[in-house]
N, C-alpha and C positions, 0 to 999 in steps of 0.2 A: 502494499500500499504506500509505504513512504517512497518506494522507488518511482511508483505511478505518480504521485504527487511532484516527484521533482522533475520527472521526464514532461509533463504537461503545463510545468512553468507555474503551478500552483501553490509552491513553497512558500514558507512565510518570508523568506529573504527576498524571492522574486517579487512577492507582493508587496513587501516593503520599498523595495525598489521601485516600484511602478507606481505607487503612491508618491514617492517623494519626485519621481519624474514629473507627474501629472502637476503636484505642487508648484514645481518650478517653472514648468511651462505655461501656468494659469496665467500669470500677470500679461504674458506676451499674447497669449492666444484670446484671452478677454479683450485687452486693448486692441487687437487685429480685429476682433469680430466688432467693435464698438466703433471702429473706424469706418468698416467695410459698410455697416448699418447706415452712418450718417452720409457717406458718399452716395450712396445706392438709393437713399430715399426719394419717395415721390417720382418715382417711375424712371431715375436716373440710372438704376442699375441695370434695366432692360434695355434702355436706348444705347447704352454704352457710354453716358455722360460720366458716370461713376468712376470708370475707368481713367478717362481724362482727368478727372478732379484728382485721383490719387499719383497719375503721372506727373502732374505739376506740380505737386507736393514733392514728390520725389525731386524734380528739376529745381524747386526754390532750396532744398535743404543741401543738394550738392554744390550750387553755387554759392551759398553763403560759407560753406566749408573752405572754398578755394579764396572767398572774399577775406575772411580771418587770417589766411596763410599769405597772402599778399598785403595784407594791410601792415602786419607784423614786421615783413621784410622790406616792402618798398616805401612804407610811410614813417612807421614808429623807429626804424633800426639806424636812420641816417639824419644828419643836421637838417633842416627844415627848408634850406636854399637847395641843398643836394634832392631833397625828397621832392621838392616842387621841379625841379629839373626831369627827375625821373617820371614823376607822373605826366608832366607835359609831353615827354618823349612816349609815354604809353599812350597818351589820348590823340597825339598827332600820327602815331601810326595806325591809331586805330578809324581816324576820320577818313584815310584813304578806301579801306574796304567797304565802309559804309556808304560813301559815295558811290560806291560799285553794288551795293546791294541794293538800294533803292530802285535802280532800272531794272535789276537783273532777277530779284526773287520773285515778285508779283508775276512777270511773264514767264517764269520758271515753272511756276505753281500750275499755270494756265496750260503749256506745253506739256506737264509730267504731272498730271492730276492723280494718276495711280500710284504715285510713289510716296504719299504722305506718311503712311505709318513707316516706311523706311527712312524718311528724311528725317523725323523724329528721333527714330532709332539711331540713326548715323550721328545726330548731333549729341546724344547722349555718350555715344561710345567713342566720338572724337574727343570729347571733354575727359573721359575717364583715361584714353592713352595720354591726353596733354597734361593731367594732373600727376601722372607718374613720371614724365619728363621733366615737369617743373620741381618736383621734389628732389631732385639732386642738384637743382640751381638756387632754390629758395633761400638755403643757408647763407649762400656767399652773396645773392643779390646780384648776379652778373647778368651782363647785356643778354644772354641767350634766354632768360627770364621773360624778356618782353615779346619775341614771337610766339612763345607759347602761350602766354596771359592774353594776347591779341588774338589767338586763334580761339582759346577758350571764350571771349568775348563775343565774338562774331558768330561761333556756335549757339551760344545762348540766346542772341537776339535773332538769329534765323530759326530757332526751336518756337518763339515767341509770335514770330510771324506766322510760321504754319500751324501754331495752336490756334490763334485767332482765326484762320482760314477753316479749320477743321469743327470748330464748336457748333456752326449753323447745323451741319451734319448729323448731329448727336442730340439735337433738342428732344425729352420726352414731349408726350402729347400735354397740351394747354400750358407748356412752358415758355416764358418770354426768354428772348436771350439775354437781356439784360440781368434776370436772374441766374440764366445759366453761367454768365462771365463773373456774376458776384460769387457763387459757389466754387469757382476754380480760383478766382483771386484770393478769396478767404482762405484755401487750402495752402495756397502757396504762402501766405503771410504767415499762418500757423506753424507750418513746416518749418519758416525760415526762424521763427521766435524759438522753435524746440532746439532746430540744429546748432544755431549760434553759439549758445552758452557750452554744448558738446564740443564744437570746433575749438571754442577757447581753452576747454579742459585739455583736448589734445595737443593744443599749442604749449601747455605747460610741460608736456612728455618731450617735445621736440619738434621743430619747425616743420620737417616734413609730414608729420601726422594727420594735420587736417587734410593734406593732399591725399594721403592714404585713404582716409574715410569718403574723401568726395569720389576718388576712383570707384570704391565699393559702391558707394550710392548711384552713380552713373552707368554703371553696369547693370546694376539691378533694374533702373530705368530703361536700358536698352532692351531688357526682355519685356517690361511692362508694355513698350509701346507698340510690340507687336501682338498683343493680345486686344488691342482696340478693335471693334466690329469692321469687317471686310467694306462697311459702307463709307468709311471713312476715306477710302480711296476710289471711290466711285464719283464720276464726274458725269453722271448722267444729268442731261437738262442744262449744264452748266455752260457759262459764254464769258469773254474777257470784259471786264471793265476798265474803263479809261478816264482819266482826270481831264476831258476836254469835252467841249461843246461840240457833238456831231453838226457840220455843216447841210449835212443832208436834211437835217429835220427843217430848216430854214429853206430849202430848197422845194422840199416837198409842200411846203404851205404856200408856196409863190407857183408851183407847177399848174398850168390850165388843166381842166377835165377835158378829156377828149373821149370821143364814143368807143365805146366798146370793139376792140378789133382793128383800129385805126392806128396809123404810125404814131401818134401822140401816146396812145396806151402801150404800145411796144416800147417805146422808150421810157415809159414811168416803169414798165414791168421790170427792164433792164437796170435801172437805177435802184430800184428796190432790191433786185439780186446783188446790187454792190453795196447795200446798207451796210453799217458799222454796226457793232452792238452800241448799246446805250451808254454814255458817258455818265459819271456822276454828277455832272449838272444839269443832264437832262431830267434827271427826277426832282429837281428842286434845289434851292441854296442852301438848305439846312445843313446838309451833310458836309458841304464845303466850309461853311462858316463854323460849323463843328469842329471840322478839323483844325482851322485856324487856332480856333481858341484852345483845343488841347495840344495844339503845337507850342501855344504859350506857356501853358502848364508844364508841359516835357521840357523846354529850355529852362523855367524856372526850377524843376527838380535837379537837372544836370548841373546848373550855375550852383545851387545851395550845395550840393553833394562836394564839390570841390573846394569852392571858396571858402563854404565854413570849416572843412577839415584843416585847411593851413591857418584860417583865422583861428580857430578854438586851440591849435596848437600853438601857437604863439602868444595868445590872450586867452587863455581858458577861461570858464564860468568862474565865478566868485568864490574862492576856497576850494577849488575843484582841479584836480589833474586834467592835462590834456584828454587822455582816454576816457575819463569819468565824464569829462564836457562833452566828446563826442558821443559818447553813450546817451547821454541825456536828450541831446538833441535826435539821435536817431531813433531811441525810445517815442520820442513827441512825433515824429513824422509817421513811423510805424503806427502809433496808435490812431492818428488822424487818418491815415489811410484805411487801416481796418474800420475805422468808424464809417468813412466814406462809403466803402464797398456795402456796410451793412444796412446805410440809408439808402443807397441805390439799390437794394434788394428789395426794401420797402415800399420806395416811389414806384418801383416796375418802370414804365414808359410813360408816366403822366408827365407830359409838357415837358418834353426832354430840351427844347429850344429854351425856355424859358430856366430851366435848373442850368445848362450850362452857362448862360448869361449872368445868373445871378451868383453863382459860386465863382466866376472869374471877377466879378465885381467886389466879392466878398475877399479875395485873396488880392487882390489891387489895394484895397483898403488896408489891410494888416500890413501889406510891404510899405504902404505909404507911412503907417504909424511906425514901424519898425524903423524906417530911415530918420523920423523926425524925432522919435523918442528911443532912440538905439540903448538897448539894455539887453541884460541876459533873459528877463522875462519875454521881451519882445521877440528875441531871436529865436526862441526856444516855442513861442505862439505861432511864429511865422512858420516855421518848419512843420508844427501840427496843422496849421490850416492848408497848408501847401498839400500836405500828404492828404487831406481831408478832400479839399477840392479837385484834385488830380484824379483820385478814385473815382468820385460821383461825376467829375466831367466825362471820363472816360466811359462809364457806364451807360451815360446818356447819349454820347456817339453812338454806342452801340445799338442802343435803342433807335434812333433816326435810321441807321445803315439797315435795321431790319425792316424798319417801315417804309424807307422812300426807295431803296434798292431792289431792283426785281430779285427773284429768288437766283435765275439764271446766270446773274452777275455778283451773287452777294458774296461768293468765298472769295472771289478774284480782289472784291472791293475790301475786304478785309485784310488780304495781304497787302496791298499798297497802302493803306490807312496806318497800319502798323509800321511799315518802312519808313514811312514819311515821319512819323512820332518819334521813331528812334532816332532819326537823324538829326530832329529837332534836341534830343537830348544830347548828343553829341556836341551841338554847336554850343548849347548852353554850359557844357562842361568847360570848353574851350575858354570860353569869358572868362569863367571862374578861375581858370588858373592863369591867365594873362593880368588880371587885375589885381591892382595894388592892395594889401593887406589893411584896408581901412573899412571899419564895421560901417560908418556912414555912407561912403561910398558905395559899398557891395549891397547894402539895401538899397540905395538908390537906384542902381543898377536893375537889381530884382523888379521893384516897381516898373521901371521902365519898359522890362519884357513883358509884364503883363500890360501896360497900358498899350504897347503895341498890338496887342493881340485884341485887346478890348477895342481899339479903335479899326481894327480890322473885321470883327467878328460881329459886335454887341448888336450893331444897329440892323445887320442882316439877320440875324438870329431872331429878335424880337419882332420884325417884318414878316419874318417867316412864320412865326408862332401865330400872327394875327391872321395872316391868310389860310392857315392850315395845311396839311399836306395834300398835295396834288395827287399822290400816288399811295393813300393809306393802305399799307399792308400787315399791320400788326396782328403777330401770330397768337 
């Protein structure tokens, strides 16, 4: 009998071992089940949106691990002037690929629509390889670190472009696009908040360790990308979107009507056969003015990241170190971003033009106050408001694209809009690096960026809101 109990694995030692194993696994399996339940709620699991939410969380966690490693090497480990030169070099090298990325990524998605899962997996795998490559150079801070860091940034932004193009394909029934993007964004923010202290802990072990962690995370993301539904790669019914006004529309409006079968009718049919897909201007001004406003927000974001990084290093917040000062501003910006995302999910698609105009005015007002009454509190307040308004403005832009851009060109429109916004971030960052470390001057420039965006967009947005959408297509 004892031998039988031993052979079937029911002995007391084995039972105790299995019980201990279940106890050790319980926190992890319970957490995984809770995460899966949250990401797959309200039909997101059936549509595939839940897996995209999880993939974006993995993306955010891996990116923040690399950020922790680079910040300690490129920024804090050297004198300010040298750090500024290194970051300037980093951004200068970065701007060239983004100049190419803007006109290439959108058309590439149009020409290769069946490879979106592979594109996201490739962006993940490339960053895993680059993280290992950087682990050897991160301790010395040599120039070979910059090409690898450049590759990581370009892959990260390329992933963001593809993700924006994929979301419309994975909407559950009765699920608005703005709500879907809110869930995806919140998952990325939560993952970033969890991974950042883990990366800091790994940094205490050794400078390469956050990069080892990033490599493991991105390898997991590579596998997860291929688990997305096959409809992500479907291009059925899609056409290209362009950021120009089709001249054919005006020509068709002036063409004389001719009897059926006549030569004029033949000419009209030939012209119709050469019609180009509708551009974003052809569906109303809301989307373009929304892009202008969001470009101002993204430029402000890039500006504040780089300008405040150097300003607070030289002039930390009262009674705090440079690292703590940056942490306070970063937490303020992250909290504002999370709040904006939550509010955007609650507002859904209600009056997006008014929302974009309102939050742009709010950010401009706080930037002006920060320039006039420059202080620690005002800097933190501007960081929080900038995070809040950028998130809410981007979600409102998503709602306008969903409403005004026809479904057959919506995916392409998302790819192009996201690329333009990333370019704005790079330009804002370049201004932040070039500017002298004067707080009042910096806040004045921040207000100027927002004022430029408001001048270009607010009047058009409010006018479009009064007229209403010419192509209401809210899902």
